[in-house]
C-alpha positions as CSV (number, residue, x, y, z in Angstrom):
1,M,-35.3,-13.1,34.3
2,Y,-37.1,-9.5,32.6
3,C,-33.6,-8.1,33.7
4,R,-31.3,-10.7,32.4
5,S,-33.6,-10.7,29.3
6,L,-33.0,-6.6,29.0
7,I,-29.0,-7.1,29.5
8,A,-28.8,-9.7,26.8
9,A,-30.5,-7.2,24.7
10,C,-28.5,-4.6,25.0
11,L,-25.4,-6.5,24.8
12,L,-26.7,-7.8,21.2
13,L,-28.4,-4.6,19.9
14,P,-24.8,-3.2,18.5
15,L,-24.2,-6.5,16.6
16,L,-27.7,-6.1,15.2
17,S,-27.5,-2.4,14.4
18,G,-24.2,-3.1,12.5
19,A,-22.3,-0.8,15.2
20,E,-18.3,-1.0,14.6
21,P,-16.4,-3.5,17.4
22,A,-13.9,-1.5,20.0
23,K,-10.9,-0.4,18.6
24,D,-8.8,-3.2,20.1
25,Q,-10.7,-5.7,19.1
26,P,-9.3,-7.5,15.5
27,F,-11.5,-6.2,12.6
28,R,-12.4,-8.5,9.7
29,P,-13.4,-6.7,6.5
30,V,-16.8,-8.1,4.5
31,P,-16.9,-8.0,0.9
32,G,-18.4,-5.5,-0.9
33,K,-17.6,-2.9,2.0
34,F,-14.4,-0.8,2.2
35,P,-13.7,-1.4,6.0
36,P,-12.9,1.5,8.1
37,I,-9.4,2.6,8.7
38,S,-10.1,3.4,12.5
39,Q,-10.5,0.1,12.7
40,A,-7.3,-1.4,11.1
41,K,-3.8,-2.1,13.1
42,A,-0.6,-0.1,12.6
43,Y,2.3,-2.0,12.3
44,R,5.8,-1.4,11.0
45,G,8.9,-3.6,9.7
46,E,11.7,-4.3,7.1
47,L,9.9,-5.3,3.9
48,V,12.2,-8.9,3.7
49,F,9.9,-10.8,1.1
50,V,7.6,-10.1,-2.1
51,D,5.7,-12.1,-4.2
52,H,4.7,-8.9,-6.7
53,V,1.9,-11.0,-8.7
54,N,-0.3,-12.0,-5.9
55,R,0.4,-8.4,-4.2
56,R,1.7,-10.3,-0.9
57,G,4.9,-10.4,1.1
58,S,6.6,-10.6,4.3
59,L,7.8,-7.5,6.8
60,R,10.3,-8.6,9.7
61,L,8.1,-6.4,12.4
62,N,9.8,-3.7,14.7
63,V,8.3,-3.9,17.8
64,D,8.9,-1.3,20.5
65,G,11.0,-3.0,23.5
66,H,11.4,-6.2,21.8
67,F,14.8,-7.2,20.9
68,G,14.7,-10.6,19.6
69,E,14.7,-12.8,16.4
70,S,11.4,-13.5,15.1
71,K,10.0,-15.3,12.0
72,P,8.7,-12.8,9.0
73,H,5.0,-11.5,9.5
74,H,3.0,-12.5,6.0
75,F,0.9,-10.3,4.6
76,A,-1.4,-10.0,1.8
77,M,-2.9,-6.8,0.2
78,L,-6.6,-6.3,0.2
79,P,-7.7,-5.8,-3.6
80,Y,-8.3,-2.8,-2.5
81,G,-5.6,-1.9,-0.4
82,V,-3.1,1.0,-1.0
83,I,0.7,1.1,-1.7
84,R,2.9,4.1,-1.6
85,Y,6.3,4.8,-2.4
86,R,8.2,8.1,-2.0
87,G,4.5,9.4,-1.2
88,V,2.7,8.3,-4.4
89,A,1.0,5.1,-5.7
90,A,3.1,1.9,-6.4
91,D,3.7,-1.4,-6.6
92,L,5.3,-4.2,-4.5
93,R,7.8,-4.5,-7.2
94,D,8.9,-1.2,-6.7
95,I,9.9,-1.5,-3.4
96,P,13.2,-2.3,-2.8
97,L,14.0,-5.4,0.2
98,G,15.0,-4.0,3.1
99,T,12.8,-1.1,2.8
100,V,11.2,0.0,6.2
101,M,7.5,-0.1,5.6
102,Y,4.3,1.4,7.6
103,G,1.0,-0.5,6.9
104,K,-2.7,-0.7,8.2
105,F,-4.0,-4.2,8.5
106,F,-7.1,-6.2,8.9
107,L,-7.8,-9.5,9.5
108,P,-8.4,-11.9,6.3
109,P,-11.7,-11.7,4.9
110,D,-12.1,-15.0,4.7
111,P,-9.3,-17.6,6.5
112,K,-10.2,-20.6,4.4
113,T,-9.0,-18.6,1.1
114,S,-6.2,-16.4,2.8
115,S,-3.3,-16.4,0.5
116,V,-1.0,-15.9,3.5
117,P,-0.2,-18.1,6.5
118,N,-3.1,-17.3,9.2
119,R,-0.6,-17.8,12.0
120,G,-1.6,-14.8,14.3
121,N,-1.0,-16.6,18.0
122,G,-0.6,-13.3,20.1
123,N,2.9,-13.2,19.9
124,V,3.9,-9.2,19.6
125,T,5.5,-9.9,16.1
126,Q,2.5,-12.5,14.8
127,P,-0.5,-10.3,15.1
128,A,-3.6,-11.9,13.8
129,E,-4.1,-9.0,11.4
130,T,-2.8,-10.1,8.2
131,Y,-4.2,-8.1,5.3
132,A,-2.9,-4.4,4.5
133,I,-5.4,-1.8,3.4
134,L,-2.3,0.6,3.3
135,L,1.1,0.2,3.1
136,E,3.9,3.1,2.8
137,D,7.5,3.9,3.1
138,D,9.0,6.4,5.7
139,P,8.7,9.1,3.2
140,S,5.1,8.1,2.5
141,F,4.1,8.0,6.4
142,C,5.9,11.2,6.9
143,L,4.2,13.3,4.4
144,R,1.1,12.0,5.2
145,E,1.1,13.0,8.5
146,G,2.8,16.4,7.6
147,K,5.7,15.6,9.4
148,S,9.9,15.2,8.6
149,W,12.9,14.2,10.4
150,K,15.4,16.8,11.9
151,L,18.4,16.3,11.5
152,K,20.6,17.2,14.9
153,E,24.1,16.6,14.2
154,I,26.8,14.5,11.9
155,E,29.4,12.8,12.8
156,L,31.9,11.3,9.7
157,Q,35.4,9.4,9.7
158,K,36.8,8.2,6.3
159,N,33.5,8.3,4.3
160,E,31.1,7.0,6.6
161,G,29.5,7.6,9.8
162,T,26.0,8.5,11.5
163,I,23.5,11.4,11.3
164,L,21.1,11.8,14.4
165,A,17.7,12.4,13.5
166,N,14.6,13.1,15.4
167,L,11.1,12.5,14.4
168,E,8.1,13.7,16.5
169,R,5.8,11.3,17.5
170,K,2.4,12.1,19.5
171,P,1.3,10.1,22.8
172,G,-0.3,7.0,21.4
173,G,1.1,7.8,17.8
174,E,2.1,5.3,15.3
175,G,5.8,4.9,13.5
176,L,9.3,5.8,15.1
177,G,9.6,8.3,17.8
178,G,12.4,10.4,19.4
179,D,16.0,10.3,18.1
180,H,17.6,7.7,16.3
181,K,21.5,7.4,15.3
182,I,21.1,6.2,11.6
183,T,24.3,5.0,9.5
184,I,25.3,6.9,5.8
185,D,28.1,6.2,3.9
186,N,28.5,6.2,0.1
187,S,26.0,3.7,-0.7
188,T,23.4,6.7,0.4
189,R,21.6,8.4,-2.3
190,I,21.5,12.3,-1.6
191,W,18.9,14.3,-3.5
192,R,18.9,18.2,-3.6
193,G,16.4,19.7,-5.9
194,K,17.1,17.7,-9.3
195,E,20.7,16.9,-8.0
196,R,21.5,13.3,-6.7
197,L,24.7,13.5,-4.9
198,T,26.7,10.9,-3.1
199,L,28.7,11.6,0.9
200,D,31.9,12.5,-1.3
201,D,30.0,15.3,-2.8
202,M,28.5,16.5,0.4
203,I,31.9,16.6,1.9
204,A,33.7,18.1,-1.2
205,G,31.2,20.9,-1.2
206,G,31.7,21.5,2.4
207,T,28.7,21.0,3.5
208,W,29.6,18.3,6.1
209,P,32.8,17.6,7.3
210,A,35.3,15.2,6.0
211,S,35.8,13.9,9.7
212,G,34.4,14.8,13.1
213,K,30.9,16.1,14.3
214,K,29.3,19.2,13.0
215,D,25.5,20.7,14.6
216,L,22.9,20.5,11.7
217,S,20.3,22.4,13.8
218,G,17.1,20.8,13.0
219,Q,17.2,20.6,9.6
220,P,14.1,18.8,8.1
221,V,14.6,16.1,5.9
222,Q,12.8,13.1,4.3
223,L,14.6,9.8,4.8
224,A,14.6,6.3,3.6
225,L,15.2,3.5,6.0
226,A,16.8,0.2,5.3
227,W,18.2,-2.6,7.2
228,H,21.4,-2.3,9.5
229,P,23.3,-5.1,11.1
230,R,21.7,-3.9,14.2
231,Y,17.9,-4.2,13.3
232,L,17.2,-6.2,16.9
233,Y,18.0,-3.0,18.2
234,Q,15.8,-0.8,15.9
235,Q,18.9,0.6,14.2
236,F,18.7,1.8,10.8
237,H,20.8,2.6,7.7
238,A,20.0,5.8,5.2
239,S,19.0,4.5,2.1
240,D,18.1,8.1,1.0
241,I,17.8,11.6,2.1
242,W,16.0,14.2,0.6
243,L,17.1,17.9,1.5
244,D,14.4,19.9,0.3
245,D,10.6,19.6,-0.9
246,A,12.2,20.0,-4.6
247,A,14.0,17.0,-4.6
248,M,11.0,15.0,-2.5
249,S,8.9,16.5,-5.5
250,Q,11.0,15.1,-8.0
251,A,11.2,11.7,-6.6
252,A,7.2,11.7,-6.5
253,K,7.0,12.8,-10.3
254,A,9.3,9.8,-11.5
255,Q,7.6,7.2,-9.3
256,T,4.0,8.5,-10.5
257,G,5.2,8.1,-14.0
258,W,6.1,4.9,-13.6
259,N,3.2,3.5,-11.6
260,N,1.0,5.4,-14.5
261,R,2.8,3.4,-17.1
262,F,1.8,0.0,-15.0
263,I,-2.0,0.7,-14.5
264,K,-2.5,1.7,-18.0
265,T,-1.2,-1.6,-19.4
266,R,-2.8,-3.4,-16.5
267,W,-6.1,-1.5,-16.2
268,M,-7.4,0.1,-13.6
269,P,-8.4,-2.2,-10.5
270,A,-12.2,-2.1,-9.4
271,W,-15.5,-4.0,-7.9
272,V,-18.5,-4.5,-9.0
273,D,-21.3,-2.4,-7.3
274,G,-24.6,-3.7,-9.8
275,V,-25.8,-4.9,-13.0
276,E,-28.6,-3.6,-15.2
277,Y,-29.8,-6.7,-17.6
278,G,-31.3,-5.6,-20.5
279,K,-32.3,-7.7,-23.6
280,F,-30.4,-9.8,-25.7
281,G,-27.3,-10.2,-23.4
282,R,-26.6,-6.5,-23.1
283,A,-26.2,-5.3,-19.5
284,T,-24.8,-1.8,-17.9
285,V,-22.3,-2.8,-15.4
286,T,-21.8,0.1,-12.5
287,A,-18.0,-0.1,-11.0
288,T,-16.3,1.4,-8.1
289,L,-12.9,2.2,-9.0
290,F,-10.1,2.0,-6.7
291,G,-8.6,4.5,-5.0
292,G,-4.8,5.7,-4.2
293,F,-3.5,6.3,-7.9
294,D,-2.5,9.4,-10.1
295,P,-6.1,11.9,-10.3
296,A,-4.8,12.3,-14.0
297,L,-5.5,8.1,-14.3
298,Y,-9.4,8.9,-13.1
299,A,-9.5,11.9,-15.6
300,D,-9.0,9.2,-18.4
301,F,-12.6,7.7,-17.9
302,K,-15.4,9.8,-19.5
303,K,-18.9,10.0,-20.4
304,G,-19.6,8.8,-24.1
305,A,-15.8,6.8,-24.6
306,G,-15.6,3.7,-25.3
307,G,-13.9,1.0,-22.7
308,Q,-13.5,-2.5,-21.6
309,M,-14.0,-4.8,-18.7
310,A,-11.8,-7.7,-17.7
311,S,-12.4,-10.4,-15.0
312,A,-10.0,-10.6,-12.3
313,E,-9.1,-12.1,-9.0
314,D,-8.8,-10.4,-5.6
315,T,-4.8,-10.4,-5.9
316,L,-6.3,-8.3,-9.0
317,R,-4.5,-10.7,-11.6
318,T,-6.7,-11.2,-14.7
319,Y,-6.8,-14.0,-17.3
320,W,-6.3,-12.7,-21.0
321,P,-8.0,-9.1,-20.6
322,D,-6.8,-7.6,-23.7
323,H,-8.7,-11.0,-25.3
324,D,-11.7,-12.0,-23.0
325,G,-12.4,-8.4,-21.7
326,M,-15.7,-7.2,-22.8
327,E,-16.0,-3.6,-24.7
328,G,-18.6,-1.1,-24.6
329,I,-19.4,2.4,-23.8
330,I,-19.2,4.7,-21.0
331,T,-22.5,6.0,-20.4
332,D,-21.5,7.7,-17.1
333,V,-19.1,8.7,-14.6
334,I,-20.2,9.3,-11.2
335,K,-18.4,10.9,-8.4
336,V,-20.1,10.1,-4.9
337,A,-20.3,13.1,-2.5
338,G,-18.1,13.2,0.3
339,E,-14.5,11.8,1.0
340,P,-14.2,8.4,0.0
341,P,-12.9,6.0,2.2
342,L,-9.2,4.6,1.9
343,G,-9.0,2.2,-1.0
344,S,-12.2,3.7,-2.8
345,S,-11.6,6.4,-5.1
346,G,-15.0,7.7,-5.0
347,I,-15.7,7.1,-8.5
348,Q,-18.0,5.0,-10.1
349,V,-18.1,4.2,-13.8
350,R,-21.0,2.8,-15.6
351,L,-20.4,0.9,-18.8
352,E,-22.7,-0.8,-21.0
353,M,-21.8,-3.5,-23.4
354,D,-23.1,-6.2,-25.9
355,L,-22.0,-9.3,-23.3
356,V,-21.4,-10.3,-19.4
357,L,-19.2,-12.7,-18.1
358,E,-19.6,-14.3,-14.7
359,G,-17.2,-12.3,-13.4
360,F,-19.1,-8.9,-13.4
361,R,-21.8,-9.8,-10.5
362,P,-21.8,-7.4,-7.9
363,G,-18.8,-7.9,-5.1
364,R,-16.5,-9.4,-8.0
365,I,-13.1,-7.8,-8.6
366,V,-12.7,-6.2,-12.5
367,R,-10.1,-4.3,-14.3
368,V,-11.0,-1.2,-16.5
369,R,-9.8,0.4,-19.0
370,P,-10.8,3.3,-20.8
371,Q,-10.4,3.4,-24.9
372,N,-7.2,5.8,-24.8
373,W,-5.5,3.1,-22.9
374,P,-3.7,0.2,-24.5
375,K,-5.4,-2.9,-25.0
376,V,-2.3,-5.2,-24.5
377,K,-1.9,-8.8,-22.9
378,P,0.1,-8.4,-19.5
379,P,3.1,-10.6,-18.8
380,R,2.5,-14.3,-18.8
381,E,3.9,-14.5,-15.7
382,E,1.3,-12.0,-14.1
383,C,-1.7,-13.9,-15.7
384,I,-4.2,-16.3,-14.0
385,H,-4.2,-18.7,-16.9
386,D,-1.6,-21.6,-17.3
387,Y,0.4,-20.5,-14.4
388,E,2.0,-22.2,-11.9
389,E,-0.3,-23.5,-9.1
390,R,2.2,-23.3,-6.2
391,W,1.7,-19.1,-6.8
392,P,-1.7,-18.8,-4.6
393,N,-1.5,-21.2,-2.4
394,P,0.1,-19.8,1.3
395,A,2.3,-22.9,1.6
396,I,4.9,-21.1,-0.4
397,F,5.7,-19.2,3.2
398,G,6.8,-22.2,4.8
399,N,7.0,-22.9,8.7
């Protein structure tokens, strides 16, 4: 009896001590804590549907060895989930449908309030992990892993053809790997330095042949992969090719400028860590800014500057932030020691204000702006107030 009790206690010990579950077990995030990225499941697929207002959509998953039609895998972004496009921060609205995306996913924090269907049934194309902490296109994935596609050969005929490209994937690694024959034509955007070229330009300049094959000797490039009619067999079309680092840098710079404008007009997302109440309604709210954005945005949060905080929901939608948000003074900006977990900037701001809202309680989602960002109302369609009820409901996805 004593031995059985001891064994049972040993089995319970990891649960009582808060130890992480085994890597192959689904992980469910808890409110107020950034989940360990080591517990996320990696999936890739083509983006086939986007509800950018609520940061959710659908992927047609690419699964090695699976060559059948399947239902889309519906997903929602965690409030602190990071979206990357062209190697930098982005919003779902920036990414064209059909783009091949890589993601890291968890179980929904609360299945009862999930904004997408809970369909996980063991099928390889219907996993139970539906909430993404990271979603990124092919260049973002490759740049993060420090690798690139290697062009081995090109074959052209009448302004269309294929490139034979190889991508390294270590045993047990994520993403595509090995040789892939990828189609190109005059719809493919080819970037060299600050130039945007077409297939015709490459042929006219003598870089590529008008017809026939040419050995490309493993030329390193970055590729954006898109839908191909033979998608069931994991064939892809190249929507963009970046021939050098300068070209990739230009793409990242343009996307950063676009996303910075978006964040400045919608405000930085964060969650509340704590509230210190003072007299006559005054309070100081401490909030952790979410991660993944341009460092220049975080640099705008300065001690002693004015600021404003607005309540938000898990989709990051706000009500009427410029009107309902509470103004105050940033009394401190704290950089947490060490490398922050994915989803966190590692930066806390303390905002002292005359009045706090119900939505400023610990664990709740907020949007924050420093005084030098625009004080504007987002488009009506992005606000929670007086918007169609169907949007937060997962029924929009059908069967």
